[in-house]
N, C-alpha and C positions, 0 to 999 in steps of 0.2 A: 583551550581551557578544558580541564578534566571534568567529565560529566559525573554527577553523583546520582546513583540509582537508589530510589527509596521504595520500589515496587513492593507492596505488602498484600495482605489478604484480609482486610478488616471486614467484619460482618456488616451487612448493609445498614442495620439499625444503628450500630455504633458510628458508622460514617455519617449517617444523616444527623445523629445527635451532636456530633462534633461540629458539623457545619452550622446547625441551628444555634448552638451555643456561641459560636464565633459571631454570627449575625446579631444575636441578642446583645453580646458584649459591646458590639460596635453601634448599638442603637438602631439596627436595621431590620430586626425581626418585628416588623409592624407594617401596616398598609403604607402605600405610597402617599406623598403629599396630595392634598385636594386641589382640584382646579375646577373652574366654571366652564361648562360647555353648553351649547344650545340644546334644547330638548330634541330637536331634529337629529342631532349627532350623538345622542346619548344611548342608543340601543346597545345592550350588552354590557354597559358600564355599571360600576357599583356606586351606589349613593354614598357620599362621604358625610352626610348629615341627614337628619329626618327632613321630610318634605311636608310642609303644613299648607293647608288650603288657604289661599288668599280670598277666594270667592266661594260662595255657595253654588251648588249645581243641582237644579237650576237656580239662578239668582232672582227669580220672580216666580209667582204662581203661573204655570204654563198649561195651556190646553194640551191634552194628550190625544185628541182626536180632531178631525175635521167635523165641524158641527156648529152648535149654537151655545153661547154662554148664557146661563140662566141663574135665577135664584131657586134653590131646591124647593123652598117652601111654596113657590108659585106653581110647582108641578103637582102638588098633592091633590089627589082625587082623579087624576087623568087615567082613563081606562079605554079599552077598545070600543066599548059601547058609549062612553061619555068622554070623548076627547076634549082637551082644553086648547084654547088658542092663545098664543103669545105674540105680542106686537113687536116687530123688528125695529131696533134703533140703529142709527148710523154707526159704522165701525169706529169712528173717532170719538164717540160719546163715552166718557169715563165717569161723569157725574151720575149719581143714582137716579134712574128713571122711575116712573110710577110702577106699581106692582103689575106683574103680568107682561114683562118685557123679555126680549131675547136679542142677542147680538151675534152675528156671524163671526166665527173664529176658525182659523186653520191650525193644524198641529204645530205646536211650538209657540203660538201667539200668546202674548200676555193675557191673563184673565182680567176683564174689567174689575175695578175695585168693588163694584156692587154685586158681582156674581160670585157664586161658590160651587158651580157644577157646570158640566158640559153634556149636552145631548148630541149623540151621533147624528150626522146629517141623514143617515139611512133610516133613522127612527122618527123622521119628521115629514110633514107634507106641506109644501108651500101653498099659500093662498092669498087672495086679496079680500080685505074686509069691505063691507058695503060703503064705508066712507073713503075707500081708496087706499087705505094704509096696507103695507105689506105685513104679512104675519106668517106664522107656522102653526101647524096643528100637531099636537103630541098625544100619544095614546098610552103612555105609561109615565109614572112618577120616577124621579131620580133622587137618590140620597145626596146629602152634602158631599162635596169633593169628588163626585162621580166623574171619571175621565179627566181628572186634573192632576198634574204633577206639582205638588206643593214645593215651595221654595226649600232648598236643602234636601230634597228627596234622595239624591245620590251622595252628596257630601255637604257638610256645613262649614262655612268659613271658620278657620282656626283648627279644624279637624286634622288629625294625622292622616296623610295620604299614603306615604311610604316611610318605613323606618330606615335608619342608616344601615349600610352594608347589604343593601338589597340589589340584586342584579336586575337591571331594567330590561323589561320585555316590551315588545311593541304595544301591548295593551296598556302598560304602565305609562308610556309616553303620552297617550291620550288622556289618562287621568291627571298627570302632572300639568299638562297644558290646560285642561279644563279647570284646574284649580287656580289658574291665573299666572302660571310660571312660563316664561319663554326660555329660561335657562335653568340649569340644575348643577349642584355641587357633586362632583364625582372624584374618585381617586384617579390620580394620573396613572396611565399605563406604564408598566416597566419597559424601559428601553434596553433591548437586547442586541448585542453585536455578535454576529456569527462569523468567525474567522477560520476559513479553511487553510490548512497548511499542507505542503507536500510538493516537492519538485516534479513529481510525476503527474500532477493534476492538470487538467485542461478544463477551462470554463465551458459549460454547456452552450452558452451563447455563441461561441466561436466554432463549435463542432460542425455546424451545417456547412460553413464555408471551407473548413479544413478538418476533415475527419482525423481522429486521434491515430497516432502511429503506434506500433507495438511498444509496449512498456508505458504508454500514457493512459491515464484513467480519467474518464469524465467525472467532474466534481458535481455530484448530485445531492450530497448530504445536506448542504446548506439550504437547498430548496425544501427538503423535508423538515428540517429544523425550523425554518422560517414559518412554514405553514403551521407547525405545532405551536410555536410561540403565539401566532395570531389567533389560533383556535383557543388558547388559554388566556387571551386578553392582553397580550403584550404587543409591543411594536418592534418588529425585527428589522435589522439592517444587515444585509449580506455584504460582507467586505470582500475585496479582491483576494485572490489566492496568494499566499506568501510561500516562497520556496523554503526548503529545509536548511535555513541558515540561522544560527543562533541570534545574531545581531538583528537580522530582519524581523524575526518573530518577536523579539523583545521590543523593538520599536513599534511594531503593529499592535501588540497587546497593550503597551503603555498608552498609545493614542486612543485605542478603543475604550479603555477603562475611563479615560477622562470625559468621554461624551456619552457613556452608557452606564446603566445600573448593573448589568450582567454581561459578561463576555464568555461566549462559548467557543473554545478553541477546538476545532475538529481535526484530530489526528495529532501525532507526535507525543502521545501520552504513555507509550509502553517503554520498553527498555532497549530499543534498537539504537544503532549508532547515530541515527539522525532524528531521534526523538528528544526534543528539547523543551517541551511544554512545562514539565515539572521544574526544570532548572530555571526557566523564565519566571514562573510563579514565585519560586523561592527567592529569586533575586529582587523582584519588584514588590513582594509582600510576604505573606505567610502561606506556606504549603501545609494544608490541614490533612488531606487524605491523598494517598497515591496507591491505589490498588484496593478493590472491594471484592468481597467473596461472592461474586455473581458471575455466571457464565451464560451468554456473552456479556461483556461489559467490565471485565476484570480491571483493565488499566485506567479506571476513572480517576480523574484528578479534581480535587476540590481545594480552593484556596481563597484568600482575601488579599486584595491589592490596596 
């Protein structure tokens, strides 16, 4: 079969514009379809929809300190010279006790329904009253909601946690999970096939057992390209080396295109006697660009299958 050579020197901006226009015409110039993944597996992914809080954080009034839950009004008048005494109630008591009560709480514990402030344990003195009841002595008043994390302090249920098209960071995963989500909608990662071609190529994986002979070249570009694809959020598949035979390359490209969103054919793009990539693209689809005005990188091929 006679090879047709179309090697040109198209300005880079024009080449990119032609490729983008072809993608848009095919309905492909848009994000990948969404998929649902677990929050644990979502780091680095892009949200496909806004994330709304299902829960308030915290979802109850919580103590922000280890200490004692009290009514703020019961502490009014306490000073260093005239301390006040508050009687301790059992930890499981939620019904309103009489005035002058306190209940031991730890950081994160729910505040009793009757209390509205917390006194740090360091600012109290335990004692036993003459009638045998346990109590604490305080030497300063506290305002309402002192050392209390009110419900919804961090986020309120129905609040926007993250917008769409946001790249998830480790801290975002904590926010999404705290908002009550075990999974999140993200865009599917592009599937990229990397197809090295060249009869002179030798797989790196076999080089340790059998060093390359003169004229043979270790195939390393697919390693670099796969790492770059992963770095930019894609899923790369390194395919086996294909020799410089037109039929073999055409078969490999056709198979790769059926299972991937993008096929990177590495080599065979210039005008040599064994460079068949442009011809394969033209046979299987549309050759958009063959030759860009950049050096190195002149024999770039862009096409649609």
